[in-house]
DSSP file (Angstrom, degrees, kcal/mol; ACC not computed):
  #  RESIDUE AA STRUCTURE BP1 BP2  ACC     N-H-->O    O-->H-N    N-H-->O    O-->H-N    TCO  KAPPA ALPHA  PHI   PSI    X-CA   Y-CA   Z-CA
    1    1 A X              0   0    0      0, 0.0     2,-0.1     0, 0.0     0, 0.0   0.000 360.0 360.0 360.0 127.1  -35.0   -7.8    4.0
    2    2 A X     >  -     0   0    0      1,-0.1     4,-2.0     4,-0.0     5,-0.1  -0.365 360.0-106.5 -91.1 170.8  -33.1  -10.8    2.6
    3    3 A X  H  > S+     0   0    0      1,-0.2     4,-2.7     2,-0.2     5,-0.2   0.867 121.1  56.0 -63.3 -37.1  -29.4  -11.4    2.6
    4    4 A X  H  > S+     0   0    0      2,-0.2     4,-2.5     1,-0.2    -1,-0.2   0.883 105.8  51.0 -63.7 -38.3  -29.3  -10.7   -1.2
    5    5 A X  H  > S+     0   0    0      2,-0.2     4,-2.3     1,-0.2    -1,-0.2   0.913 111.2  47.6 -64.5 -42.2  -30.9   -7.3   -0.5
    6    6 A X  H  X S+     0   0    0     -4,-2.0     4,-2.4     2,-0.2    -2,-0.2   0.928 112.9  48.5 -64.2 -44.8  -28.3   -6.5    2.1
    7    7 A X  H  X S+     0   0    0     -4,-2.7     4,-2.2     1,-0.2    -2,-0.2   0.901 111.5  49.9 -62.1 -41.3  -25.4   -7.6   -0.2
    8    8 A X  H  X S+     0   0    0     -4,-2.5     4,-2.3     1,-0.2    -1,-0.2   0.901 111.0  49.2 -63.8 -41.0  -26.9   -5.5   -3.1
    9    9 A X  H  X S+     0   0    0     -4,-2.3     4,-2.4     2,-0.2    -2,-0.2   0.890 109.7  51.8 -66.4 -39.7  -27.1   -2.5   -0.8
   10   10 A X  H  X>S+     0   0    0     -4,-2.4     5,-1.6     1,-0.2     4,-0.8   0.897 111.7  46.8 -63.8 -39.8  -23.5   -3.0    0.3
   11   11 A X  H  <5S+     0   0    0     -4,-2.2     3,-0.3     2,-0.2    -2,-0.2   0.892 111.4  51.7 -66.9 -39.2  -22.3   -3.2   -3.3
   12   12 A X  H  <5S+     0   0    0     -4,-2.3    -2,-0.2     1,-0.2    -1,-0.2   0.898 114.5  41.6 -64.2 -40.9  -24.3   -0.1   -4.2
   13   13 A X  H  <5S-     0   0    0     -4,-2.4    -1,-0.2    -5,-0.1    -2,-0.2   0.544 102.5-134.3 -84.8  -7.3  -22.8    2.0   -1.3
   14   14 A X  T  X5 +     0   0    0     -4,-0.8     4,-1.4    -3,-0.3    -3,-0.2   0.918  44.7 160.9  54.5  48.9  -19.3    0.6   -1.9
   15   15 A X  H  >< +     0   0    0     -5,-1.6     4,-2.5     2,-0.2     5,-0.2   0.921  64.0  52.3 -67.7 -46.0  -18.8   -0.1    1.8
   16   16 A X  H  > S+     0   0    0     -6,-0.3     4,-2.6     1,-0.2     5,-0.2   0.928 109.9  46.3 -63.2 -48.0  -15.9   -2.5    1.5
   17   17 A X  H  > S+     0   0    0      1,-0.2     4,-2.1     2,-0.2    -1,-0.2   0.897 114.6  48.9 -61.8 -36.8  -13.7   -0.4   -0.8
   18   18 A X  H  X S+     0   0    0     -4,-1.4     4,-1.9     2,-0.2    -1,-0.2   0.896 111.9  48.3 -68.7 -39.4  -14.2    2.6    1.4
   19   19 A X  H  X S+     0   0    0     -4,-2.5     4,-2.4     2,-0.2    -2,-0.2   0.907 110.5  51.8 -65.3 -41.6  -13.5    0.6    4.6
   20   20 A X  H  X S+     0   0    0     -4,-2.6     4,-2.7     1,-0.2    -2,-0.2   0.899 109.8  48.8 -63.2 -40.7  -10.3   -0.8    3.0
   21   21 A X  H  X S+     0   0    0     -4,-2.1     4,-2.3     2,-0.2    -1,-0.2   0.878 110.1  52.4 -67.2 -36.0   -9.1    2.7    2.1
   22   22 A X  H  X S+     0   0    0     -4,-1.9     4,-1.9     2,-0.2    -2,-0.2   0.928 112.4  44.4 -63.5 -45.0   -9.8    3.9    5.6
   23   23 A X  H  X S+     0   0    0     -4,-2.4     4,-2.4     2,-0.2    -2,-0.2   0.925 113.4  50.4 -65.4 -44.8   -7.8    1.1    7.1
   24   24 A X  H  X S+     0   0    0     -4,-2.7     4,-2.5     1,-0.2    -2,-0.2   0.883 109.2  51.9 -62.3 -38.5   -5.0    1.6    4.6
   25   25 A X  H  X S+     0   0    0     -4,-2.3     4,-2.5     2,-0.2    -1,-0.2   0.906 109.3  50.1 -64.1 -41.5   -4.9    5.3    5.3
   26   26 A X  H  X S+     0   0    0     -4,-1.9     4,-2.2     2,-0.2    -2,-0.2   0.913 111.9  47.2 -62.5 -43.3   -4.6    4.5    9.1
   27   27 A X  H  X S+     0   0    0     -4,-2.4     4,-2.4     2,-0.2    -2,-0.2   0.896 111.5  51.8 -64.9 -40.1   -1.7    2.1    8.5
   28   28 A X  H  X S+     0   0    0     -4,-2.5     4,-2.4     2,-0.2    -2,-0.2   0.928 110.1  47.8 -62.6 -45.9    0.0    4.6    6.2
   29   29 A X  H  X S+     0   0    0     -4,-2.5     4,-2.5     1,-0.2    -1,-0.2   0.904 111.0  52.1 -61.7 -41.1   -0.2    7.3    8.9
   30   30 A X  H  X S+     0   0    0     -4,-2.2     4,-2.4     2,-0.2    -1,-0.2   0.907 109.5  49.7 -61.8 -42.3    1.1    4.9   11.5
   31   31 A X  H  X S+     0   0    0     -4,-2.4     4,-2.5     2,-0.2    -2,-0.2   0.916 111.3  48.4 -62.6 -44.1    4.1    4.0    9.2
   32   32 A X  H  X S+     0   0    0     -4,-2.4     4,-2.5     2,-0.2    -2,-0.2   0.916 112.1  48.6 -64.3 -42.9    4.9    7.7    8.7
   33   33 A X  H  X S+     0   0    0     -4,-2.5     4,-1.1     1,-0.2    -1,-0.2   0.893 111.2  51.2 -64.3 -38.7    4.7    8.5   12.4
   34   34 A X  H  < S+     0   0    0     -4,-2.4     4,-0.4    -5,-0.2     3,-0.3   0.938 112.5  45.6 -61.8 -46.7    6.9    5.5   13.1
   35   35 A X  H >< S+     0   0    0     -4,-2.5     3,-1.3     1,-0.2    -2,-0.2   0.898 111.7  50.2 -67.1 -41.1    9.5    6.6   10.6
   36   36 A X  H 3< S+     0   0    0     -4,-2.5    -1,-0.2     1,-0.3    -2,-0.2   0.720 105.0  60.2 -71.4 -18.2    9.5   10.2   11.7
   37   37 A X  T 3< S+     0   0    0     -4,-1.1    -1,-0.3    -3,-0.3    -2,-0.2   0.549  84.7 101.8 -83.4  -7.3   10.0    9.1   15.3
   38   38 A X  S <  S-     0   0    0     -3,-1.3     2,-0.1    -4,-0.4    -3,-0.0  -0.462  73.2-122.7 -76.0 147.5   13.3    7.4   14.5
   39   39 A X     >  -     0   0    0     -2,-0.1     4,-1.2     1,-0.1     3,-0.3  -0.344  30.7-101.9 -79.2 171.2   16.5    9.0   15.5
   40   40 A X  T  4 S+     0   0    0      1,-0.2     3,-0.3     2,-0.2    -1,-0.1   0.871 123.5  53.3 -62.5 -37.2   19.2    9.7   12.9
   41   41 A X  T  4 S+     0   0    0      1,-0.2    -1,-0.2     3,-0.0    -3,-0.0   0.816 108.8  49.3 -68.4 -30.2   21.2    6.7   14.0
   42   42 A X  T  4 S+     0   0    0     -3,-0.3     2,-0.5     2,-0.1    -1,-0.2   0.665  87.9  98.6 -83.4 -17.3   18.1    4.4   13.6
   43   43 A X     <  +     0   0    0     -4,-1.2     2,-0.3    -3,-0.3    -8,-0.0  -0.595  52.9 173.6 -76.2 123.2   17.3    5.6   10.1
   44   44 A X     >  -     0   0    0     -2,-0.5     4,-2.1     1,-0.1     5,-0.2  -0.782  46.3-108.5-123.6 169.1   18.6    3.2    7.5
   45   45 A X  H  > S+     0   0    0     -2,-0.3     4,-2.3     1,-0.2     5,-0.2   0.863 119.0  55.2 -64.5 -35.5   18.3    2.9    3.8
   46   46 A X  H  > S+     0   0    0      2,-0.2     4,-2.1     1,-0.2    -1,-0.2   0.908 108.7  46.5 -65.1 -41.8   16.1   -0.2    4.2
   47   47 A X  H  > S+     0   0    0      2,-0.2     4,-2.0     1,-0.2    -2,-0.2   0.889 112.3  50.1 -68.9 -38.2   13.7    1.7    6.4
   48   48 A X  H  X S+     0   0    0     -4,-2.1     4,-2.1     2,-0.2    -2,-0.2   0.886 109.9  51.6 -65.1 -38.1   13.6    4.7    4.0
   49   49 A X  H  X S+     0   0    0     -4,-2.3     4,-2.5     2,-0.2    -2,-0.2   0.894 106.8  54.1 -65.3 -39.4   12.9    2.3    1.2
   50   50 A X  H  X S+     0   0    0     -4,-2.1     4,-2.6     1,-0.2    -2,-0.2   0.934 109.8  46.3 -59.0 -46.8   10.0    0.7    3.1
   51   51 A X  H  X S+     0   0    0     -4,-2.0     4,-2.5     1,-0.2    -1,-0.2   0.878 111.1  53.4 -64.5 -37.2    8.4    4.1    3.6
   52   52 A X  H  X S+     0   0    0     -4,-2.1     4,-2.2     2,-0.2    -2,-0.2   0.917 111.1  45.4 -63.1 -43.4    9.0    4.9   -0.1
   53   53 A X  H  X S+     0   0    0     -4,-2.5     4,-2.5     2,-0.2    -2,-0.2   0.912 113.5  49.1 -67.0 -42.5    7.2    1.7   -1.1
   54   54 A X  H  X S+     0   0    0     -4,-2.6     4,-2.4     2,-0.2    -2,-0.2   0.896 111.5  49.8 -64.5 -39.6    4.3    2.3    1.3
   55   55 A X  H  X S+     0   0    0     -4,-2.5     4,-2.5     2,-0.2    -1,-0.2   0.907 111.1  49.2 -65.4 -41.7    3.9    5.8    0.0
   56   56 A X  H  X S+     0   0    0     -4,-2.2     4,-2.6     2,-0.2    -2,-0.2   0.903 111.6  48.9 -62.9 -41.2    3.9    4.6   -3.6
   57   57 A X  H  X S+     0   0    0     -4,-2.5     4,-2.7     2,-0.2     5,-0.2   0.898 111.6  49.5 -65.5 -39.9    1.3    2.0   -2.7
   58   58 A X  H  X S+     0   0    0     -4,-2.4     4,-2.4     2,-0.2    -2,-0.2   0.914 112.2  47.9 -64.9 -42.4   -0.8    4.6   -0.9
   59   59 A X  H  X S+     0   0    0     -4,-2.5     4,-2.2     2,-0.2    -2,-0.2   0.927 114.3  46.1 -64.2 -44.9   -0.6    7.0   -3.9
   60   60 A X  H  X S+     0   0    0     -4,-2.6     4,-2.5     2,-0.2     5,-0.2   0.911 112.9  49.5 -64.4 -42.9   -1.5    4.2   -6.4
   61   61 A X  H  X S+     0   0    0     -4,-2.7     4,-2.6     1,-0.2     5,-0.2   0.912 111.5  48.9 -63.2 -42.7   -4.4    2.9   -4.3
   62   62 A X  H  X S+     0   0    0     -4,-2.4     4,-2.8    -5,-0.2     5,-0.2   0.910 111.0  50.2 -64.4 -41.4   -5.8    6.4   -3.8
   63   63 A X  H  X S+     0   0    0     -4,-2.2     4,-2.1     2,-0.2    -2,-0.2   0.925 113.4  45.2 -63.2 -44.7   -5.6    7.1   -7.6
   64   64 A X  H  X S+     0   0    0     -4,-2.5     4,-2.1     2,-0.2    -2,-0.2   0.920 114.7  48.6 -64.8 -42.8   -7.3    3.8   -8.5
   65   65 A X  H  X S+     0   0    0     -4,-2.6     4,-1.5     1,-0.2    -2,-0.2   0.923 112.4  47.2 -65.2 -44.5  -10.0    4.4   -5.8
   66   66 A X  H  X S+     0   0    0     -4,-2.8     4,-0.7     1,-0.2    -1,-0.2   0.880 111.9  51.0 -65.5 -36.8  -10.7    7.9   -6.9
   67   67 A X  H >X S+     0   0    0     -4,-2.1     3,-0.5    -5,-0.2     4,-0.5   0.872 110.1  49.7 -68.3 -35.4  -10.9    7.0  -10.5
   68   68 A X  H >< S+     0   0    0     -4,-2.1     3,-0.5     1,-0.2    -1,-0.2   0.765 102.2  62.7 -74.6 -23.4  -13.3    4.1   -9.8
   69   69 A X  H 3< S+     0   0    0     -4,-1.5    -1,-0.2     1,-0.2    -2,-0.2   0.745  93.5  64.1 -72.0 -22.0  -15.5    6.5   -7.8
   70   70 A X  H <<        0   0    0     -4,-0.7    -1,-0.2    -3,-0.5    -2,-0.2   0.811 360.0 360.0 -70.4 -29.1  -16.2    8.6  -10.9
   71   71 A X    <<        0   0    0     -3,-0.5    -1,-0.2    -4,-0.5    -2,-0.2   0.479 360.0 360.0 -79.6 360.0  -18.0    5.7  -12.7
């Protein structure tokens, strides 16, 4: 089996995009757990905005990934 065969098989199975979504999901869960662990005094508008942006990015990434899986 050559390197080209391995690369072709990886592209066919879409390993890299699936791995990237797995990592992004883990980071997203970690961010949510971090934010929910903050006390009321530690919660700021900036931190809430960060979670909002991360949630939007996760939603957008998931939508793009699911749409690309249909093809």
